[in-house]
FISERO-119364 format. One record per residue (C-alpha): x, y, z; residue number from 1; residue in one letter. Coordinates in steps of 0.001 Angstrom, whole numbers, m for minus. Layout:
residues N
<rec px="X" py="Y" pz="Z" num="NUM" residu="A"/>
...
//
This chain:
residues 368
<rec px="7286" py="m61369" pz="98202" num="1" residu="X"/>
<rec px="9027" py="m60758" pz="94853" num="2" residu="X"/>
<rec px="11250" py="m58369" pz="96680" num="3" residu="X"/>
<rec px="12008" py="m60911" pz="99344" num="4" residu="X"/>
<rec px="12726" py="m63842" pz="96994" num="5" residu="X"/>
<rec px="14984" py="m61465" pz="94707" num="6" residu="X"/>
<rec px="16965" py="m60588" pz="98056" num="7" residu="X"/>
<rec px="17034" py="m64206" pz="99237" num="8" residu="X"/>
<rec px="17849" py="m65800" pz="95979" num="9" residu="X"/>
<rec px="20599" py="m63222" pz="95220" num="10" residu="X"/>
<rec px="22256" py="m63735" pz="98535" num="11" residu="X"/>
<rec px="22239" py="m67588" pz="98437" num="12" residu="X"/>
<rec px="23196" py="m67649" pz="94570" num="13" residu="X"/>
<rec px="26184" py="m65413" pz="95251" num="14" residu="X"/>
<rec px="27362" py="m67221" pz="98135" num="15" residu="X"/>
<rec px="26949" py="m70496" pz="96044" num="16" residu="X"/>
<rec px="28990" py="m69227" pz="92968" num="17" residu="X"/>
<rec px="31634" py="m67753" pz="95388" num="18" residu="X"/>
<rec px="32134" py="m71237" pz="97049" num="19" residu="X"/>
<rec px="32025" py="m73050" pz="93882" num="20" residu="X"/>
<rec px="34760" py="m71031" pz="92384" num="21" residu="X"/>
<rec px="36871" py="m71497" pz="95551" num="22" residu="X"/>
<rec px="36540" py="m75378" pz="95125" num="23" residu="X"/>
<rec px="37042" py="m75354" pz="91487" num="24" residu="X"/>
<rec px="40200" py="m73022" pz="91810" num="25" residu="X"/>
<rec px="41675" py="m75538" pz="94387" num="26" residu="X"/>
<rec px="40959" py="m78525" pz="91997" num="27" residu="X"/>
<rec px="42319" py="m76722" pz="89171" num="28" residu="X"/>
<rec px="45476" py="m76154" pz="91157" num="29" residu="X"/>
<rec px="45736" py="m79774" pz="92103" num="30" residu="X"/>
<rec px="44943" py="m81318" pz="88800" num="31" residu="X"/>
<rec px="47469" py="m78782" pz="86939" num="32" residu="X"/>
<rec px="50195" py="m79759" pz="89452" num="33" residu="X"/>
<rec px="49469" py="m83461" pz="88642" num="34" residu="X"/>
<rec px="49342" py="m82852" pz="84944" num="35" residu="X"/>
<rec px="52884" py="m81228" pz="84981" num="36" residu="X"/>
<rec px="54266" py="m84634" pz="85118" num="37" residu="X"/>
<rec px="52888" py="m85295" pz="81676" num="38" residu="X"/>
<rec px="54216" py="m82106" pz="80454" num="39" residu="X"/>
<rec px="57691" py="m82991" pz="81530" num="40" residu="X"/>
<rec px="57343" py="m86536" pz="80064" num="41" residu="X"/>
<rec px="55711" py="m85546" pz="76668" num="42" residu="X"/>
<rec px="57214" py="m82028" pz="75783" num="43" residu="X"/>
<rec px="58923" py="m83353" pz="72826" num="44" residu="X"/>
<rec px="55490" py="m84583" pz="71517" num="45" residu="X"/>
<rec px="54223" py="m81148" pz="71778" num="46" residu="X"/>
<rec px="52287" py="m81327" pz="75231" num="47" residu="X"/>
<rec px="53157" py="m78348" pz="76781" num="48" residu="X"/>
<rec px="51835" py="m76074" pz="79329" num="49" residu="X"/>
<rec px="49009" py="m74438" pz="77279" num="50" residu="X"/>
<rec px="47714" py="m77905" pz="76533" num="51" residu="X"/>
<rec px="47800" py="m79001" pz="80061" num="52" residu="X"/>
<rec px="46064" py="m75952" pz="81060" num="53" residu="X"/>
<rec px="43277" py="m76520" pz="78383" num="54" residu="X"/>
<rec px="43085" py="m80182" pz="79495" num="55" residu="X"/>
<rec px="42462" py="m79211" pz="83036" num="56" residu="X"/>
<rec px="40080" py="m76340" pz="82183" num="57" residu="X"/>
<rec px="37997" py="m78864" pz="80139" num="58" residu="X"/>
<rec px="37808" py="m81234" pz="83353" num="59" residu="X"/>
<rec px="36353" py="m78373" pz="85405" num="60" residu="X"/>
<rec px="32543" py="m78970" pz="84406" num="61" residu="X"/>
<rec px="32993" py="m82572" pz="85786" num="62" residu="X"/>
<rec px="34145" py="m81110" pz="89238" num="63" residu="X"/>
<rec px="31358" py="m78509" pz="89237" num="64" residu="X"/>
<rec px="29106" py="m81432" pz="88932" num="65" residu="X"/>
<rec px="30325" py="m83420" pz="91695" num="66" residu="X"/>
<rec px="30726" py="m80472" pz="94039" num="67" residu="X"/>
<rec px="27467" py="m78624" pz="93297" num="68" residu="X"/>
<rec px="25389" py="m80052" pz="96123" num="69" residu="X"/>
<rec px="28390" py="m79635" pz="98437" num="70" residu="X"/>
<rec px="28769" py="m75864" pz="97645" num="71" residu="X"/>
<rec px="24833" py="m75445" pz="97456" num="72" residu="X"/>
<rec px="24850" py="m76533" pz="101175" num="73" residu="X"/>
<rec px="27701" py="m74534" pz="102389" num="74" residu="X"/>
<rec px="26720" py="m71454" pz="100544" num="75" residu="X"/>
<rec px="23070" py="m71866" pz="101747" num="76" residu="X"/>
<rec px="24136" py="m72344" pz="105508" num="77" residu="X"/>
<rec px="26553" py="m69284" pz="105239" num="78" residu="X"/>
<rec px="23645" py="m67188" pz="104225" num="79" residu="X"/>
<rec px="21296" py="m68485" pz="106645" num="80" residu="X"/>
<rec px="23679" py="m68333" pz="109631" num="81" residu="X"/>
<rec px="24649" py="m64772" pz="108630" num="82" residu="X"/>
<rec px="20807" py="m63667" pz="108542" num="83" residu="X"/>
<rec px="20239" py="m65196" pz="111867" num="84" residu="X"/>
<rec px="23459" py="m63582" pz="113493" num="85" residu="X"/>
<rec px="22431" py="m60211" pz="112310" num="86" residu="X"/>
<rec px="18706" py="m60700" pz="113154" num="87" residu="X"/>
<rec px="17663" py="m60240" pz="109389" num="88" residu="X"/>
<rec px="15888" py="m63359" pz="109240" num="89" residu="X"/>
<rec px="14041" py="m62408" pz="112506" num="90" residu="X"/>
<rec px="12796" py="m59287" pz="110620" num="91" residu="X"/>
<rec px="11763" py="m61359" pz="107567" num="92" residu="X"/>
<rec px="9813" py="m63613" pz="110061" num="93" residu="X"/>
<rec px="8043" py="m60689" pz="111549" num="94" residu="X"/>
<rec px="7210" py="m59523" pz="108020" num="95" residu="X"/>
<rec px="5386" py="m62745" pz="107366" num="96" residu="X"/>
<rec px="7825" py="m65348" pz="106293" num="97" residu="X"/>
<rec px="6654" py="m68342" pz="107960" num="98" residu="X"/>
<rec px="8307" py="m71744" pz="108106" num="99" residu="X"/>
<rec px="6223" py="m73206" pz="105225" num="100" residu="X"/>
<rec px="6563" py="m70040" pz="103133" num="101" residu="X"/>
<rec px="10542" py="m70061" pz="103804" num="102" residu="X"/>
<rec px="10410" py="m73901" pz="102857" num="103" residu="X"/>
<rec px="8507" py="m73211" pz="99903" num="104" residu="X"/>
<rec px="10858" py="m70222" pz="98821" num="105" residu="X"/>
<rec px="13991" py="m72177" pz="99344" num="106" residu="X"/>
<rec px="12453" py="m75235" pz="97656" num="107" residu="X"/>
<rec px="11985" py="m73429" pz="94362" num="108" residu="X"/>
<rec px="15665" py="m72129" pz="94440" num="109" residu="X"/>
<rec px="16779" py="m75652" pz="95212" num="110" residu="X"/>
<rec px="14747" py="m76870" pz="92033" num="111" residu="X"/>
<rec px="16677" py="m74463" pz="90095" num="112" residu="X"/>
<rec px="19866" py="m75634" pz="91413" num="113" residu="X"/>
<rec px="18796" py="m79217" pz="90560" num="114" residu="X"/>
<rec px="18019" py="m78451" pz="86926" num="115" residu="X"/>
<rec px="21273" py="m76466" pz="86647" num="116" residu="X"/>
<rec px="23139" py="m79602" pz="88169" num="117" residu="X"/>
<rec px="21419" py="m81941" pz="85614" num="118" residu="X"/>
<rec px="22266" py="m79856" pz="82583" num="119" residu="X"/>
<rec px="25975" py="m79632" pz="83646" num="120" residu="X"/>
<rec px="26125" py="m83390" pz="84351" num="121" residu="X"/>
<rec px="24161" py="m84615" pz="81319" num="122" residu="X"/>
<rec px="25309" py="m82125" pz="78596" num="123" residu="X"/>
<rec px="28204" py="m79898" pz="79492" num="124" residu="X"/>
<rec px="30431" py="m82181" pz="81542" num="125" residu="X"/>
<rec px="30375" py="m85201" pz="79177" num="126" residu="X"/>
<rec px="31080" py="m83004" pz="76048" num="127" residu="X"/>
<rec px="33949" py="m81405" pz="77910" num="128" residu="X"/>
<rec px="35319" py="m84572" pz="79230" num="129" residu="X"/>
<rec px="35390" py="m86065" pz="75790" num="130" residu="X"/>
<rec px="37057" py="m83078" pz="74328" num="131" residu="X"/>
<rec px="39542" py="m83127" pz="77154" num="132" residu="X"/>
<rec px="40319" py="m86762" pz="76464" num="133" residu="X"/>
<rec px="40738" py="m86140" pz="72631" num="134" residu="X"/>
<rec px="43090" py="m83394" pz="73319" num="135" residu="X"/>
<rec px="45084" py="m85333" pz="75533" num="136" residu="X"/>
<rec px="45154" py="m88272" pz="73255" num="137" residu="X"/>
<rec px="46626" py="m86102" pz="70386" num="138" residu="X"/>
<rec px="49823" py="m85877" pz="72365" num="139" residu="X"/>
<rec px="49946" py="m88627" pz="74815" num="140" residu="X"/>
<rec px="48579" py="m91353" pz="72593" num="141" residu="X"/>
<rec px="45407" py="m93252" pz="72045" num="142" residu="X"/>
<rec px="42558" py="m93860" pz="74666" num="143" residu="X"/>
<rec px="42830" py="m97255" pz="76298" num="144" residu="X"/>
<rec px="41479" py="m99320" pz="79223" num="145" residu="X"/>
<rec px="44663" py="m101205" pz="79821" num="146" residu="X"/>
<rec px="46706" py="m103915" pz="77945" num="147" residu="X"/>
<rec px="43580" py="m106181" pz="77233" num="148" residu="X"/>
<rec px="41472" py="m103216" pz="75621" num="149" residu="X"/>
<rec px="37760" py="m102843" pz="75635" num="150" residu="X"/>
<rec px="35498" py="m105723" pz="75269" num="151" residu="X"/>
<rec px="32080" py="m105669" pz="73737" num="152" residu="X"/>
<rec px="29228" py="m108112" pz="72764" num="153" residu="X"/>
<rec px="26952" py="m108022" pz="69463" num="154" residu="X"/>
<rec px="24222" py="m110555" pz="69310" num="155" residu="X"/>
<rec px="22964" py="m110847" pz="65841" num="156" residu="X"/>
<rec px="20455" py="m113152" pz="63823" num="157" residu="X"/>
<rec px="23155" py="m115149" pz="62322" num="158" residu="X"/>
<rec px="25664" py="m115358" pz="65220" num="159" residu="X"/>
<rec px="27374" py="m113855" pz="68268" num="160" residu="X"/>
<rec px="30427" py="m111587" pz="68171" num="161" residu="X"/>
<rec px="32798" py="m110750" pz="70983" num="162" residu="X"/>
<rec px="34663" py="m107504" pz="69826" num="163" residu="X"/>
<rec px="37909" py="m106203" pz="71323" num="164" residu="X"/>
<rec px="39062" py="m102765" pz="70633" num="165" residu="X"/>
<rec px="42571" py="m102064" pz="71569" num="166" residu="X"/>
<rec px="42482" py="m98231" pz="71553" num="167" residu="X"/>
<rec px="40527" py="m95058" pz="70420" num="168" residu="X"/>
<rec px="42348" py="m92407" pz="68658" num="169" residu="X"/>
<rec px="41645" py="m88700" pz="69125" num="170" residu="X"/>
<rec px="39695" py="m88709" pz="65795" num="171" residu="X"/>
<rec px="37388" py="m91569" pz="67215" num="172" residu="X"/>
<rec px="39320" py="m94074" pz="65166" num="173" residu="X"/>
<rec px="39550" py="m97655" pz="66566" num="174" residu="X"/>
<rec px="43069" py="m99310" pz="66656" num="175" residu="X"/>
<rec px="43840" py="m103162" pz="66814" num="176" residu="X"/>
<rec px="40169" py="m104476" pz="66428" num="177" residu="X"/>
<rec px="39495" py="m108273" pz="66959" num="178" residu="X"/>
<rec px="36160" py="m109757" pz="66221" num="179" residu="X"/>
<rec px="35394" py="m113224" pz="67467" num="180" residu="X"/>
<rec px="32404" py="m114772" pz="65732" num="181" residu="X"/>
<rec px="30467" py="m117786" pz="67270" num="182" residu="X"/>
<rec px="27445" py="m119750" pz="66056" num="183" residu="X"/>
<rec px="24325" py="m120280" pz="67958" num="184" residu="X"/>
<rec px="25774" py="m123289" pz="69740" num="185" residu="X"/>
<rec px="28693" py="m121496" pz="70918" num="186" residu="X"/>
<rec px="31347" py="m122845" pz="68610" num="187" residu="X"/>
<rec px="33904" py="m120506" pz="67200" num="188" residu="X"/>
<rec px="33249" py="m119628" pz="63513" num="189" residu="X"/>
<rec px="35915" py="m117073" pz="62533" num="190" residu="X"/>
<rec px="38327" py="m114528" pz="63831" num="191" residu="X"/>
<rec px="38836" py="m111233" pz="62153" num="192" residu="X"/>
<rec px="41611" py="m108777" pz="62929" num="193" residu="X"/>
<rec px="41952" py="m105384" pz="61541" num="194" residu="X"/>
<rec px="44741" py="m102743" pz="62267" num="195" residu="X"/>
<rec px="42065" py="m99945" pz="62313" num="196" residu="X"/>
<rec px="38402" py="m99450" pz="62059" num="197" residu="X"/>
<rec px="35993" py="m96435" pz="61694" num="198" residu="X"/>
<rec px="32418" py="m95993" pz="62198" num="199" residu="X"/>
<rec px="30339" py="m95807" pz="59124" num="200" residu="X"/>
<rec px="27093" py="m93723" pz="58612" num="201" residu="X"/>
<rec px="24965" py="m96795" pz="58950" num="202" residu="X"/>
<rec px="24907" py="m99708" pz="61204" num="203" residu="X"/>
<rec px="28516" py="m100862" pz="60026" num="204" residu="X"/>
<rec px="32240" py="m100630" pz="60811" num="205" residu="X"/>
<rec px="34631" py="m100003" pz="57949" num="206" residu="X"/>
<rec px="37575" py="m102326" pz="58664" num="207" residu="X"/>
<rec px="41110" py="m101649" pz="57119" num="208" residu="X"/>
<rec px="44139" py="m104281" pz="56755" num="209" residu="X"/>
<rec px="41956" py="m107053" pz="57633" num="210" residu="X"/>
<rec px="43020" py="m110685" pz="58281" num="211" residu="X"/>
<rec px="40153" py="m113219" pz="58558" num="212" residu="X"/>
<rec px="40542" py="m116794" pz="59657" num="213" residu="X"/>
<rec px="37682" py="m119056" pz="59076" num="214" residu="X"/>
<rec px="37245" py="m122425" pz="60952" num="215" residu="X"/>
<rec px="35483" py="m125525" pz="59556" num="216" residu="X"/>
<rec px="31978" py="m126448" pz="60401" num="217" residu="X"/>
<rec px="31263" py="m129327" pz="62934" num="218" residu="X"/>
<rec px="29948" py="m131272" pz="59845" num="219" residu="X"/>
<rec px="32959" py="m131051" pz="58124" num="220" residu="X"/>
<rec px="35773" py="m131274" pz="60835" num="221" residu="X"/>
<rec px="38530" py="m132371" pz="58333" num="222" residu="X"/>
<rec px="38165" py="m129236" pz="56347" num="223" residu="X"/>
<rec px="41176" py="m126913" pz="56360" num="224" residu="X"/>
<rec px="41267" py="m123647" pz="58265" num="225" residu="X"/>
<rec px="41423" py="m120858" pz="55511" num="226" residu="X"/>
<rec px="42882" py="m117400" pz="56101" num="227" residu="X"/>
<rec px="42166" py="m114477" pz="53880" num="228" residu="X"/>
<rec px="43638" py="m111013" pz="53586" num="229" residu="X"/>
<rec px="41446" py="m107812" pz="52535" num="230" residu="X"/>
<rec px="42423" py="m104258" pz="52420" num="231" residu="X"/>
<rec px="38994" py="m103313" pz="53502" num="232" residu="X"/>
<rec px="35855" py="m104921" pz="54784" num="233" residu="X"/>
<rec px="32492" py="m103625" pz="55826" num="234" residu="X"/>
<rec px="31175" py="m105454" pz="58928" num="235" residu="X"/>
<rec px="27574" py="m104842" pz="59796" num="236" residu="X"/>
<rec px="27040" py="m104217" pz="63434" num="237" residu="X"/>
<rec px="24888" py="m102306" pz="65854" num="238" residu="X"/>
<rec px="27649" py="m101370" pz="68137" num="239" residu="X"/>
<rec px="27885" py="m97554" pz="68028" num="240" residu="X"/>
<rec px="30644" py="m95067" pz="68717" num="241" residu="X"/>
<rec px="28891" py="m94056" pz="71859" num="242" residu="X"/>
<rec px="29055" py="m97788" pz="73069" num="243" residu="X"/>
<rec px="32689" py="m98225" pz="72427" num="244" residu="X"/>
<rec px="33388" py="m94781" pz="74212" num="245" residu="X"/>
<rec px="31362" py="m96158" pz="77126" num="246" residu="X"/>
<rec px="33592" py="m99265" pz="77270" num="247" residu="X"/>
<rec px="36780" py="m97130" pz="76971" num="248" residu="X"/>
<rec px="35650" py="m94069" pz="79200" num="249" residu="X"/>
<rec px="34345" py="m94080" pz="82788" num="250" residu="X"/>
<rec px="30492" py="m94569" pz="83040" num="251" residu="X"/>
<rec px="30358" py="m91540" pz="85357" num="252" residu="X"/>
<rec px="31481" py="m89471" pz="82564" num="253" residu="X"/>
<rec px="28730" py="m90329" pz="80269" num="254" residu="X"/>
<rec px="25188" py="m88699" pz="79647" num="255" residu="X"/>
<rec px="22026" py="m90304" pz="80836" num="256" residu="X"/>
<rec px="20593" py="m91132" pz="77319" num="257" residu="X"/>
<rec px="24331" py="m92834" pz="76318" num="258" residu="X"/>
<rec px="24054" py="m94682" pz="79685" num="259" residu="X"/>
<rec px="20562" py="m95917" pz="79159" num="260" residu="X"/>
<rec px="21395" py="m97087" pz="75523" num="261" residu="X"/>
<rec px="24512" py="m98947" pz="76634" num="262" residu="X"/>
<rec px="22944" py="m100410" pz="79713" num="263" residu="X"/>
<rec px="20217" py="m102139" pz="77402" num="264" residu="X"/>
<rec px="23009" py="m103167" pz="74912" num="265" residu="X"/>
<rec px="24806" py="m104977" pz="77656" num="266" residu="X"/>
<rec px="21432" py="m106540" pz="78823" num="267" residu="X"/>
<rec px="20367" py="m107536" pz="75208" num="268" residu="X"/>
<rec px="23834" py="m109339" pz="74854" num="269" residu="X"/>
<rec px="23599" py="m111284" pz="78235" num="270" residu="X"/>
<rec px="26126" py="m108959" pz="80033" num="271" residu="X"/>
<rec px="26103" py="m107756" pz="83467" num="272" residu="X"/>
<rec px="24807" py="m104070" pz="83541" num="273" residu="X"/>
<rec px="24828" py="m103534" pz="87205" num="274" residu="X"/>
<rec px="27482" py="m100954" pz="87521" num="275" residu="X"/>
<rec px="26034" py="m98971" pz="84565" num="276" residu="X"/>
<rec px="22582" py="m99282" pz="85952" num="277" residu="X"/>
<rec px="23725" py="m97669" pz="89207" num="278" residu="X"/>
<rec px="25325" py="m94966" pz="87506" num="279" residu="X"/>
<rec px="22375" py="m94411" pz="85370" num="280" residu="X"/>
<rec px="20078" py="m94098" pz="88501" num="281" residu="X"/>
<rec px="22717" py="m91909" pz="90008" num="282" residu="X"/>
<rec px="22502" py="m89279" pz="87190" num="283" residu="X"/>
<rec px="18910" py="m89214" pz="87713" num="284" residu="X"/>
<rec px="18754" py="m88817" pz="91472" num="285" residu="X"/>
<rec px="21986" py="m86975" pz="92244" num="286" residu="X"/>
<rec px="20784" py="m83498" pz="90993" num="287" residu="X"/>
<rec px="17872" py="m83667" pz="93414" num="288" residu="X"/>
<rec px="20680" py="m83669" pz="96249" num="289" residu="X"/>
<rec px="20783" py="m79874" pz="95827" num="290" residu="X"/>
<rec px="17083" py="m79611" pz="96708" num="291" residu="X"/>
<rec px="17875" py="m81793" pz="99768" num="292" residu="X"/>
<rec px="20794" py="m79695" pz="100690" num="293" residu="X"/>
<rec px="18653" py="m76532" pz="100650" num="294" residu="X"/>
<rec px="16195" py="m77809" pz="103008" num="295" residu="X"/>
<rec px="18978" py="m79073" pz="105187" num="296" residu="X"/>
<rec px="20454" py="m75420" pz="105281" num="297" residu="X"/>
<rec px="17101" py="m73870" pz="106357" num="298" residu="X"/>
<rec px="17222" py="m74600" pz="110059" num="299" residu="X"/>
<rec px="20346" py="m72728" pz="110512" num="300" residu="X"/>
<rec px="18518" py="m69575" pz="110050" num="301" residu="X"/>
<rec px="16314" py="m70372" pz="113203" num="302" residu="X"/>
<rec px="19409" py="m70657" pz="115694" num="303" residu="X"/>
<rec px="18999" py="m67654" pz="118165" num="304" residu="X"/>
<rec px="22573" py="m66230" pz="118633" num="305" residu="X"/>
<rec px="23722" py="m62734" pz="118750" num="306" residu="X"/>
<rec px="27534" py="m63218" pz="118623" num="307" residu="X"/>
<rec px="29780" py="m66210" pz="117453" num="308" residu="X"/>
<rec px="31536" py="m67278" pz="114556" num="309" residu="X"/>
<rec px="29652" py="m68220" pz="111384" num="310" residu="X"/>
<rec px="32920" py="m70426" pz="110487" num="311" residu="X"/>
<rec px="31656" py="m72991" pz="113011" num="312" residu="X"/>
<rec px="28270" py="m73411" pz="111055" num="313" residu="X"/>
<rec px="30057" py="m73369" pz="107616" num="314" residu="X"/>
<rec px="32405" py="m76092" pz="108987" num="315" residu="X"/>
<rec px="29456" py="m78112" pz="110022" num="316" residu="X"/>
<rec px="28123" py="m77600" pz="106477" num="317" residu="X"/>
<rec px="31387" py="m78909" pz="104903" num="318" residu="X"/>
<rec px="31297" py="m81904" pz="107098" num="319" residu="X"/>
<rec px="27765" py="m82648" pz="106272" num="320" residu="X"/>
<rec px="28700" py="m82336" pz="102446" num="321" residu="X"/>
<rec px="31630" py="m84506" pz="102741" num="322" residu="X"/>
<rec px="29850" py="m87211" pz="104683" num="323" residu="X"/>
<rec px="27206" py="m87199" pz="101827" num="324" residu="X"/>
<rec px="29692" py="m87594" pz="99299" num="325" residu="X"/>
<rec px="31470" py="m90563" pz="101178" num="326" residu="X"/>
<rec px="28119" py="m91978" pz="101713" num="327" residu="X"/>
<rec px="27248" py="m91981" pz="98103" num="328" residu="X"/>
<rec px="30419" py="m93420" pz="96925" num="329" residu="X"/>
<rec px="30312" py="m96085" pz="99560" num="330" residu="X"/>
<rec px="26764" py="m97227" pz="98697" num="331" residu="X"/>
<rec px="27501" py="m97266" pz="95128" num="332" residu="X"/>
<rec px="30342" py="m99675" pz="95463" num="333" residu="X"/>
<rec px="28498" py="m101774" pz="98072" num="334" residu="X"/>
<rec px="25394" py="m101821" pz="96007" num="335" residu="X"/>
<rec px="27395" py="m103113" pz="93233" num="336" residu="X"/>
<rec px="29123" py="m105754" pz="95260" num="337" residu="X"/>
<rec px="25883" py="m106837" pz="96927" num="338" residu="X"/>
<rec px="23648" py="m106841" pz="93998" num="339" residu="X"/>
<rec px="21203" py="m104347" pz="95256" num="340" residu="X"/>
<rec px="18514" py="m102717" pz="93144" num="341" residu="X"/>
<rec px="20360" py="m100048" pz="91337" num="342" residu="X"/>
<rec px="17625" py="m97385" pz="91571" num="343" residu="X"/>
<rec px="17444" py="m98009" pz="95559" num="344" residu="X"/>
<rec px="21282" py="m97927" pz="95791" num="345" residu="X"/>
<rec px="21410" py="m94614" pz="93856" num="346" residu="X"/>
<rec px="18608" py="m92994" pz="95730" num="347" residu="X"/>
<rec px="19508" py="m94117" pz="99286" num="348" residu="X"/>
<rec px="21734" py="m91409" pz="100166" num="349" residu="X"/>
<rec px="19319" py="m88749" pz="99126" num="350" residu="X"/>
<rec px="16620" py="m90361" pz="101128" num="351" residu="X"/>
<rec px="18629" py="m90599" pz="104232" num="352" residu="X"/>
<rec px="19636" py="m87012" pz="103971" num="353" residu="X"/>
<rec px="15966" py="m85848" pz="103016" num="354" residu="X"/>
<rec px="14689" py="m87549" pz="106319" num="355" residu="X"/>
<rec px="17629" py="m85824" pz="108317" num="356" residu="X"/>
<rec px="16776" py="m82504" pz="106741" num="357" residu="X"/>
<rec px="12938" py="m82821" pz="107241" num="358" residu="X"/>
<rec px="13580" py="m84104" pz="110836" num="359" residu="X"/>
<rec px="15879" py="m81042" pz="111377" num="360" residu="X"/>
<rec px="13196" py="m78665" pz="109904" num="361" residu="X"/>
<rec px="10325" py="m80161" pz="112116" num="362" residu="X"/>
<rec px="12303" py="m80139" pz="115104" num="363" residu="X"/>
<rec px="14221" py="m77034" pz="115066" num="364" residu="X"/>
<rec px="11683" py="m74814" pz="113115" num="365" residu="X"/>
<rec px="8103" py="m76077" pz="113714" num="366" residu="X"/>
<rec px="8452" py="m77341" pz="117468" num="367" residu="X"/>
<rec px="10878" py="m74956" pz="118747" num="368" residu="X"/>
//
């Protein structure tokens, strides 16, 4: 069995790597062509072809994470169909490779792909994406989410705060910061504006060039509104750099731990966390799709044909992979609009394809 696993795993892994490299090369080309527009517009700022190539290359891990279930399916189908066409799988069956043993053998390989996908999506891709965004921001300007900036809430014992961050620099410094303070009754207490702010070592922000406007209390409505100017102000807060980055960057580009922390921060401050909860559970369930795809590809080894084109079966794998990605994206948006349970929304595509793969295995392998 060791020789069999070594042979089977080598063929499947080689095919998956080859398919993944083909897709990545295609995405790299498309991303680079799109990035050439920024090279043309910002050549004077120093953003040239080497920087664009570095940026596009750093985006590759995100594409690998998104494509791995599809490439695993296509690569495994290609190997299983080729084994069936050359009668190699028939020889393996007569040598003692029964259906359940074949399922268990490929299942172990699927678990390995699952762990690899999780590592890429949770560690490599977020780090590479942040590096790419900072590299781009050095030449094209700060990271923003539009003209309104990023909004966050911070609930503390002595009041409530609504924080607006206009932009993030490449060095993780905040620009155009506004802090709106409210009392426990919902009345505005003060507005603090700062040209820039940095994250301190503890639970605080260091504000620079600060303008603070204090409003009178309800008990003394005739008191004047006071405005003070300060060069520097230390503002205590539990809003971390990861939370600000989460508000600026897309949630799918965050790690599982960062998503979990930001999700609980939103809940603790009375904000909707539905979108981030769906992305969190998607991070949990999405790598398991590789295991489902391996099981879905196994029945292709039991087709009995001597001649014919493997391209037909590979094309079927491509269509199945594309349909999985489309279903995954559609259900995520639909679950967010309909308010479905986040874990159910994220797990539903995998459950549907698990039923399809096990049904195909039962009908084509066990019964036939």
